[in-house]
mmCIF file of the N, C-alpha and C atoms, coordinates in Angstrom:
data_MODEL
# 
_entry.id   MODEL 
# 
loop_
_atom_site.group_PDB 
_atom_site.id 
_atom_site.type_symbol 
_atom_site.label_atom_id 
_atom_site.label_alt_id 
_atom_site.label_comp_id 
_atom_site.label_asym_id 
_atom_site.label_entity_id 
_atom_site.label_seq_id 
_atom_site.pdbx_PDB_ins_code 
_atom_site.Cartn_x 
_atom_site.Cartn_y 
_atom_site.Cartn_z 
_atom_site.occupancy 
_atom_site.B_iso_or_equiv 
_atom_site.pdbx_formal_charge 
_atom_site.auth_seq_id 
_atom_site.auth_comp_id 
_atom_site.auth_asym_id 
_atom_site.auth_atom_id 
_atom_site.pdbx_PDB_model_num 
ATOM 1   N N  . MET A 1 1  ? 0.827  -1.204 0.000   1.00 0.00 ? 1  MET A N  1 
ATOM 2   C CA . MET A 1 1  ? 0.000  0.000  0.000   1.00 0.00 ? 1  MET A CA 1 
ATOM 3   C C  . MET A 1 1  ? 0.865  1.259  0.000   1.00 0.00 ? 1  MET A C  1 
ATOM 4   N N  . TRP A 1 2  ? 1.993  1.209  0.719   1.00 0.00 ? 2  TRP A N  1 
ATOM 5   C CA . TRP A 1 2  ? 2.886  2.382  0.752   1.00 0.00 ? 2  TRP A CA 1 
ATOM 6   C C  . TRP A 1 2  ? 3.396  2.709  -0.634  1.00 0.00 ? 2  TRP A C  1 
ATOM 7   N N  . ALA A 1 3  ? 3.621  1.674  -1.464  1.00 0.00 ? 3  ALA A N  1 
ATOM 8   C CA . ALA A 1 3  ? 4.120  1.911  -2.822  1.00 0.00 ? 3  ALA A CA 1 
ATOM 9   C C  . ALA A 1 3  ? 3.093  2.702  -3.632  1.00 0.00 ? 3  ALA A C  1 
ATOM 10  N N  . PHE A 1 4  ? 1.812  2.429  -3.408  1.00 0.00 ? 4  PHE A N  1 
ATOM 11  C CA . PHE A 1 4  ? 0.757  3.158  -4.112  1.00 0.00 ? 4  PHE A CA 1 
ATOM 12  C C  . PHE A 1 4  ? 0.799  4.642  -3.767  1.00 0.00 ? 4  PHE A C  1 
ATOM 13  N N  . TRP A 1 5  ? 0.959  4.949  -2.473  1.00 0.00 ? 5  TRP A N  1 
ATOM 14  C CA . TRP A 1 5  ? 0.961  6.352  -2.052  1.00 0.00 ? 5  TRP A CA 1 
ATOM 15  C C  . TRP A 1 5  ? 2.208  7.068  -2.535  1.00 0.00 ? 5  TRP A C  1 
ATOM 16  N N  . ILE A 1 6  ? 3.360  6.369  -2.526  1.00 0.00 ? 6  ILE A N  1 
ATOM 17  C CA . ILE A 1 6  ? 4.585  6.970  -3.059  1.00 0.00 ? 6  ILE A CA 1 
ATOM 18  C C  . ILE A 1 6  ? 4.399  7.274  -4.543  1.00 0.00 ? 6  ILE A C  1 
ATOM 19  N N  . GLY A 1 7  ? 3.820  6.333  -5.265  1.00 0.00 ? 7  GLY A N  1 
ATOM 20  C CA . GLY A 1 7  ? 3.580  6.536  -6.689  1.00 0.00 ? 7  GLY A CA 1 
ATOM 21  C C  . GLY A 1 7  ? 2.600  7.668  -6.953  1.00 0.00 ? 7  GLY A C  1 
ATOM 22  N N  . ALA A 1 8  ? 1.536  7.733  -6.157  1.00 0.00 ? 8  ALA A N  1 
ATOM 23  C CA . ALA A 1 8  ? 0.535  8.788  -6.332  1.00 0.00 ? 8  ALA A CA 1 
ATOM 24  C C  . ALA A 1 8  ? 1.135  10.163 -6.045  1.00 0.00 ? 8  ALA A C  1 
ATOM 25  N N  . LEU A 1 9  ? 1.890  10.261 -4.959  1.00 0.00 ? 9  LEU A N  1 
ATOM 26  C CA . LEU A 1 9  ? 2.531  11.526 -4.602  1.00 0.00 ? 9  LEU A CA 1 
ATOM 27  C C  . LEU A 1 9  ? 3.537  11.938 -5.668  1.00 0.00 ? 9  LEU A C  1 
ATOM 28  N N  . GLY A 1 10 ? 4.321  10.971 -6.143  1.00 0.00 ? 10 GLY A N  1 
ATOM 29  C CA . GLY A 1 10 ? 5.296  11.252 -7.193  1.00 0.00 ? 10 GLY A CA 1 
ATOM 30  C C  . GLY A 1 10 ? 4.630  11.720 -8.475  1.00 0.00 ? 10 GLY A C  1 
ATOM 31  N N  . THR A 1 11 ? 3.486  11.121 -8.800  1.00 0.00 ? 11 THR A N  1 
ATOM 32  C CA . THR A 1 11 ? 2.753  11.522 -10.004 1.00 0.00 ? 11 THR A CA 1 
ATOM 33  C C  . THR A 1 11 ? 2.267  12.960 -9.888  1.00 0.00 ? 11 THR A C  1 
ATOM 34  N N  . ILE A 1 12 ? 1.719  13.315 -8.742  1.00 0.00 ? 12 ILE A N  1 
ATOM 35  C CA . ILE A 1 12 ? 1.232  14.680 -8.528  1.00 0.00 ? 12 ILE A CA 1 
ATOM 36  C C  . ILE A 1 12 ? 2.389  15.674 -8.600  1.00 0.00 ? 12 ILE A C  1 
ATOM 37  N N  . MET A 1 13 ? 3.510  15.351 -7.928  1.00 0.00 ? 13 MET A N  1 
ATOM 38  C CA . MET A 1 13 ? 4.669  16.245 -7.940  1.00 0.00 ? 13 MET A CA 1 
ATOM 39  C C  . MET A 1 13 ? 5.230  16.394 -9.345  1.00 0.00 ? 13 MET A C  1 
ATOM 40  N N  . ALA A 1 14 ? 5.300  15.288 -10.094 1.00 0.00 ? 14 ALA A N  1 
ATOM 41  C CA . ALA A 1 14 ? 5.816  15.343 -11.459 1.00 0.00 ? 14 ALA A CA 1 
ATOM 42  C C  . ALA A 1 14 ? 4.902  16.178 -12.348 1.00 0.00 ? 14 ALA A C  1 
ATOM 43  N N  . ALA A 1 15 ? 3.597  16.032 -12.171 1.00 0.00 ? 15 ALA A N  1 
ATOM 44  C CA . ALA A 1 15 ? 2.647  16.811 -12.970 1.00 0.00 ? 15 ALA A CA 1 
ATOM 45  C C  . ALA A 1 15 ? 2.790  18.302 -12.687 1.00 0.00 ? 15 ALA A C  1 
ATOM 46  N N  . VAL A 1 16 ? 2.937  18.663 -11.418 1.00 0.00 ? 16 VAL A N  1 
ATOM 47  C CA . VAL A 1 16 ? 3.106  20.069 -11.049 1.00 0.00 ? 16 VAL A CA 1 
ATOM 48  C C  . VAL A 1 16 ? 4.406  20.624 -11.623 1.00 0.00 ? 16 VAL A C  1 
ATOM 49  N N  . ALA A 1 17 ? 5.498  19.866 -11.494 1.00 0.00 ? 17 ALA A N  1 
ATOM 50  C CA . ALA A 1 17 ? 6.793  20.318 -12.010 1.00 0.00 ? 17 ALA A CA 1 
ATOM 51  C C  . ALA A 1 17 ? 6.772  20.414 -13.536 1.00 0.00 ? 17 ALA A C  1 
ATOM 52  N N  . TRP A 1 18 ? 6.108  19.457 -14.194 1.00 0.00 ? 18 TRP A N  1 
ATOM 53  C CA . TRP A 1 18 ? 6.015  19.471 -15.654 1.00 0.00 ? 18 TRP A CA 1 
ATOM 54  C C  . TRP A 1 18 ? 5.225  20.687 -16.110 1.00 0.00 ? 18 TRP A C  1 
ATOM 55  N N  . TYR A 1 19 ? 4.118  20.988 -15.417 1.00 0.00 ? 19 TYR A N  1 
ATOM 56  C CA . TYR A 1 19 ? 3.303  22.151 -15.768 1.00 0.00 ? 19 TYR A CA 1 
ATOM 57  C C  . TYR A 1 19 ? 4.091  23.440 -15.557 1.00 0.00 ? 19 TYR A C  1 
ATOM 58  N N  . ASP A 1 20 ? 4.883  23.475 -14.489 1.00 0.00 ? 20 ASP A N  1 
ATOM 59  C CA . ASP A 1 20 ? 5.729  24.640 -14.218 1.00 0.00 ? 20 ASP A CA 1 
ATOM 60  C C  . ASP A 1 20 ? 6.721  24.842 -15.357 1.00 0.00 ? 20 ASP A C  1 
ATOM 61  N N  . GLY A 1 21 ? 7.338  23.763 -15.808 1.00 0.00 ? 21 GLY A N  1 
ATOM 62  C CA . GLY A 1 21 ? 8.274  23.849 -16.929 1.00 0.00 ? 21 GLY A CA 1 
ATOM 63  C C  . GLY A 1 21 ? 7.568  24.245 -18.219 1.00 0.00 ? 21 GLY A C  1 
ATOM 64  N N  . TYR A 1 22 ? 6.354  23.756 -18.406 1.00 0.00 ? 22 TYR A N  1 
ATOM 65  C CA . TYR A 1 22 ? 5.572  24.083 -19.604 1.00 0.00 ? 22 TYR A CA 1 
ATOM 66  C C  . TYR A 1 22 ? 5.212  25.569 -19.619 1.00 0.00 ? 22 TYR A C  1 
ATOM 67  N N  . ARG A 1 23 ? 4.824  26.090 -18.460 1.00 0.00 ? 23 ARG A N  1 
ATOM 68  C CA . ARG A 1 23 ? 4.432  27.493 -18.356 1.00 0.00 ? 23 ARG A CA 1 
ATOM 69  C C  . ARG A 1 23 ? 5.617  28.416 -18.613 1.00 0.00 ? 23 ARG A C  1 
ATOM 70  N N  . ARG A 1 24 ? 6.799  27.980 -18.162 1.00 0.00 ? 24 ARG A N  1 
ATOM 71  C CA . ARG A 1 24 ? 8.003  28.800 -18.362 1.00 0.00 ? 24 ARG A CA 1 
ATOM 72  C C  . ARG A 1 24 ? 8.654  28.542 -19.712 1.00 0.00 ? 24 ARG A C  1 
ATOM 73  N N  . ARG A 1 25 ? 8.019  27.708 -20.545 1.00 0.00 ? 25 ARG A N  1 
ATOM 74  C CA . ARG A 1 25 ? 8.551  27.387 -21.867 1.00 0.00 ? 25 ARG A CA 1 
ATOM 75  C C  . ARG A 1 25 ? 9.980  26.858 -21.758 1.00 0.00 ? 25 ARG A C  1 
ATOM 76  N N  . SER A 1 26 ? 10.148 25.882 -20.868 1.00 0.00 ? 26 SER A N  1 
ATOM 77  C CA . SER A 1 26 ? 11.475 25.311 -20.636 1.00 0.00 ? 26 SER A CA 1 
ATOM 78  C C  . SER A 1 26 ? 11.456 23.821 -20.979 1.00 0.00 ? 26 SER A C  1 
ATOM 79  N N  . PRO A 1 27 ? 11.761 23.478 -22.249 1.00 0.00 ? 27 PRO A N  1 
ATOM 80  C CA . PRO A 1 27 ? 11.731 22.062 -22.643 1.00 0.00 ? 27 PRO A CA 1 
ATOM 81  C C  . PRO A 1 27 ? 12.744 21.213 -21.878 1.00 0.00 ? 27 PRO A C  1 
ATOM 82  N N  . ALA A 1 28 ? 13.901 21.793 -21.542 1.00 0.00 ? 28 ALA A N  1 
ATOM 83  C CA . ALA A 1 28 ? 14.935 21.038 -20.829 1.00 0.00 ? 28 ALA A CA 1 
ATOM 84  C C  . ALA A 1 28 ? 14.420 20.615 -19.451 1.00 0.00 ? 28 ALA A C  1 
ATOM 85  N N  . ARG A 1 29 ? 13.730 21.525 -18.783 1.00 0.00 ? 29 ARG A N  1 
ATOM 86  C CA . ARG A 1 29 ? 13.187 21.215 -17.457 1.00 0.00 ? 29 ARG A CA 1 
ATOM 87  C C  . ARG A 1 29 ? 12.125 20.127 -17.563 1.00 0.00 ? 29 ARG A C  1 
ATOM 88  N N  . MET A 1 30 ? 11.267 20.212 -18.578 1.00 0.00 ? 30 MET A N  1 
ATOM 89  C CA . MET A 1 30 ? 10.230 19.204 -18.757 1.00 0.00 ? 30 MET A CA 1 
ATOM 90  C C  . MET A 1 30 ? 10.848 17.843 -19.043 1.00 0.00 ? 30 MET A C  1 
ATOM 91  N N  . ARG A 1 31 ? 11.914 17.835 -19.860 1.00 0.00 ? 31 ARG A N  1 
ATOM 92  C CA . ARG A 1 31 ? 12.587 16.580 -20.191 1.00 0.00 ? 31 ARG A CA 1 
ATOM 93  C C  . ARG A 1 31 ? 13.226 15.988 -18.939 1.00 0.00 ? 31 ARG A C  1 
ATOM 94  N N  . ALA A 1 32 ? 13.834 16.833 -18.115 1.00 0.00 ? 32 ALA A N  1 
ATOM 95  C CA . ALA A 1 32 ? 14.471 16.359 -16.883 1.00 0.00 ? 32 ALA A CA 1 
ATOM 96  C C  . ALA A 1 32 ? 13.431 15.767 -15.931 1.00 0.00 ? 32 ALA A C  1 
ATOM 97  N N  . VAL A 1 33 ? 12.296 16.436 -15.804 1.00 0.00 ? 33 VAL A N  1 
ATOM 98  C CA . VAL A 1 33 ? 11.232 15.933 -14.930 1.00 0.00 ? 33 VAL A CA 1 
ATOM 99  C C  . VAL A 1 33 ? 10.719 14.591 -15.435 1.00 0.00 ? 33 VAL A C  1 
ATOM 100 N N  . ALA A 1 34 ? 10.490 14.500 -16.754 1.00 0.00 ? 34 ALA A N  1 
ATOM 101 C CA . ALA A 1 34 ? 9.975  13.259 -17.327 1.00 0.00 ? 34 ALA A CA 1 
ATOM 102 C C  . ALA A 1 34 ? 10.962 12.111 -17.127 1.00 0.00 ? 34 ALA A C  1 
ATOM 103 N N  . THR A 1 35 ? 12.249 12.382 -17.333 1.00 0.00 ? 35 THR A N  1 
ATOM 104 C CA . THR A 1 35 ? 13.275 11.348 -17.158 1.00 0.00 ? 35 THR A CA 1 
ATOM 105 C C  . THR A 1 35 ? 13.332 10.886 -15.705 1.00 0.00 ? 35 THR A C  1 
ATOM 106 N N  . THR A 1 36 ? 13.353 11.843 -14.780 1.00 0.00 ? 36 THR A N  1 
ATOM 107 C CA . THR A 1 36 ? 13.406 11.506 -13.357 1.00 0.00 ? 36 THR A CA 1 
ATOM 108 C C  . THR A 1 36 ? 12.189 10.686 -12.948 1.00 0.00 ? 36 THR A C  1 
ATOM 109 N N  . TYR A 1 37 ? 11.010 11.092 -13.444 1.00 0.00 ? 37 TYR A N  1 
ATOM 110 C CA . TYR A 1 37 ? 9.783  10.381 -13.095 1.00 0.00 ? 37 TYR A CA 1 
ATOM 111 C C  . TYR A 1 37 ? 9.805  8.952  -13.631 1.00 0.00 ? 37 TYR A C  1 
ATOM 112 N N  . LEU A 1 38 ? 10.281 8.780  -14.869 1.00 0.00 ? 38 LEU A N  1 
ATOM 113 C CA . LEU A 1 38 ? 10.354 7.437  -15.448 1.00 0.00 ? 38 LEU A CA 1 
ATOM 114 C C  . LEU A 1 38 ? 11.308 6.552  -14.656 1.00 0.00 ? 38 LEU A C  1 
ATOM 115 N N  . VAL A 1 39 ? 12.464 7.111  -14.270 1.00 0.00 ? 39 VAL A N  1 
ATOM 116 C CA . VAL A 1 39 ? 13.438 6.340  -13.487 1.00 0.00 ? 39 VAL A CA 1 
ATOM 117 C C  . VAL A 1 39 ? 12.819 5.914  -12.155 1.00 0.00 ? 39 VAL A C  1 
ATOM 118 N N  . CYS A 1 40 ? 12.129 6.837  -11.491 1.00 0.00 ? 40 CYS A N  1 
ATOM 119 C CA . CYS A 1 40 ? 11.491 6.520  -10.212 1.00 0.00 ? 40 CYS A CA 1 
ATOM 120 C C  . CYS A 1 40 ? 10.398 5.471  -10.385 1.00 0.00 ? 40 CYS A C  1 
ATOM 121 N N  . LEU A 1 41 ? 9.635  5.590  -11.471 1.00 0.00 ? 41 LEU A N  1 
ATOM 122 C CA . LEU A 1 41 ? 8.562  4.634  -11.730 1.00 0.00 ? 41 LEU A CA 1 
ATOM 123 C C  . LEU A 1 41 ? 9.120  3.235  -11.961 1.00 0.00 ? 41 LEU A C  1 
ATOM 124 N N  . ILE A 1 42 ? 10.200 3.139  -12.744 1.00 0.00 ? 42 ILE A N  1 
ATOM 125 C CA . ILE A 1 42 ? 10.831 1.843  -13.006 1.00 0.00 ? 42 ILE A CA 1 
ATOM 126 C C  . ILE A 1 42 ? 11.394 1.256  -11.712 1.00 0.00 ? 42 ILE A C  1 
ATOM 127 N N  . ALA A 1 43 ? 12.044 2.115  -10.901 1.00 0.00 ? 43 ALA A N  1 
ATOM 128 C CA . ALA A 1 43 ? 12.585 1.653  -9.624  1.00 0.00 ? 43 ALA A CA 1 
ATOM 129 C C  . ALA A 1 43 ? 11.464 1.145  -8.717  1.00 0.00 ? 43 ALA A C  1 
ATOM 130 N N  . LEU A 1 44 ? 10.326 1.848  -8.734  1.00 0.00 ? 44 LEU A N  1 
ATOM 131 C CA . LEU A 1 44 ? 9.189  1.442  -7.912  1.00 0.00 ? 44 LEU A CA 1 
ATOM 132 C C  . LEU A 1 44 ? 8.647  0.088  -8.363  1.00 0.00 ? 44 LEU A C  1 
ATOM 133 N N  . LEU A 1 45 ? 8.543  -0.108 -9.688  1.00 0.00 ? 45 LEU A N  1 
ATOM 134 C CA . LEU A 1 45 ? 8.065  -1.388 -10.215 1.00 0.00 ? 45 LEU A CA 1 
ATOM 135 C C  . LEU A 1 45 ? 9.027  -2.520 -9.869  1.00 0.00 ? 45 LEU A C  1 
ATOM 136 N N  . VAL A 1 46 ? 10.330 -2.268 -10.003 1.00 0.00 ? 46 VAL A N  1 
ATOM 137 C CA . VAL A 1 46 ? 11.332 -3.281 -9.662  1.00 0.00 ? 46 VAL A CA 1 
ATOM 138 C C  . VAL A 1 46 ? 11.223 -3.637 -8.184  1.00 0.00 ? 46 VAL A C  1 
ATOM 139 N N  . ALA A 1 47 ? 11.127 -2.612 -7.326  1.00 0.00 ? 47 ALA A N  1 
ATOM 140 C CA . ALA A 1 47 ? 11.009 -2.855 -5.890  1.00 0.00 ? 47 ALA A CA 1 
ATOM 141 C C  . ALA A 1 47 ? 9.731  -3.635 -5.583  1.00 0.00 ? 47 ALA A C  1 
ATOM 142 N N  . TRP A 1 48 ? 8.659  -3.334 -6.310  1.00 0.00 ? 48 TRP A N  1 
ATOM 143 C CA . TRP A 1 48 ? 7.378  -4.004 -6.091  1.00 0.00 ? 48 TRP A CA 1 
ATOM 144 C C  . TRP A 1 48 ? 7.494  -5.504 -6.343  1.00 0.00 ? 48 TRP A C  1 
ATOM 145 N N  . TYR A 1 49 ? 8.253  -5.875 -7.384  1.00 0.00 ? 49 TYR A N  1 
ATOM 146 C CA . TYR A 1 49 ? 8.376  -7.297 -7.724  1.00 0.00 ? 49 TYR A CA 1 
ATOM 147 C C  . TYR A 1 49 ? 9.485  -8.003 -6.944  1.00 0.00 ? 49 TYR A C  1 
ATOM 148 N N  . VAL A 1 50 ? 10.539 -7.266 -6.552  1.00 0.00 ? 50 VAL A N  1 
ATOM 149 C CA . VAL A 1 50 ? 11.689 -7.890 -5.898  1.00 0.00 ? 50 VAL A CA 1 
ATOM 150 C C  . VAL A 1 50 ? 11.482 -8.004 -4.391  1.00 0.00 ? 50 VAL A C  1 
ATOM 151 N N  . LEU A 1 51 ? 11.056 -6.914 -3.775  1.00 0.00 ? 51 LEU A N  1 
ATOM 152 C CA . LEU A 1 51 ? 10.919 -6.914 -2.322  1.00 0.00 ? 51 LEU A CA 1 
ATOM 153 C C  . LEU A 1 51 ? 9.682  -7.705 -1.903  1.00 0.00 ? 51 LEU A C  1 
ATOM 154 N N  . PRO A 1 52 ? 9.733  -8.289 -0.709  1.00 0.00 ? 52 PRO A N  1 
ATOM 155 C CA . PRO A 1 52 ? 8.535  -8.978 -0.209  1.00 0.00 ? 52 PRO A CA 1 
ATOM 156 C C  . PRO A 1 52 ? 7.423  -7.969 0.063   1.00 0.00 ? 52 PRO A C  1 
ATOM 157 N N  . ARG A 1 53 ? 6.188  -8.375 -0.168  1.00 0.00 ? 53 ARG A N  1 
ATOM 158 C CA . ARG A 1 53 ? 5.055  -7.464 0.018   1.00 0.00 ? 53 ARG A CA 1 
ATOM 159 C C  . ARG A 1 53 ? 4.853  -7.178 1.508   1.00 0.00 ? 53 ARG A C  1 
ATOM 160 N N  . PRO A 1 54 ? 4.602  -5.922 1.848   1.00 0.00 ? 54 PRO A N  1 
ATOM 161 C CA . PRO A 1 54 ? 4.359  -5.589 3.271   1.00 0.00 ? 54 PRO A CA 1 
ATOM 162 C C  . PRO A 1 54 ? 2.991  -6.086 3.736   1.00 0.00 ? 54 PRO A C  1 
# 
């Protein structure tokens, strides 16, 4: 269940940061946010399958 909340919080934070970059017309910032979010999402999925379920 904790993984769900971490993912939900990360999604909200990424959306806010992406919108901030979009508003400032900063493609580099948007790309950095998207890359960081994807890395975190992949790490979360790996942890979900590797670690024992709480």
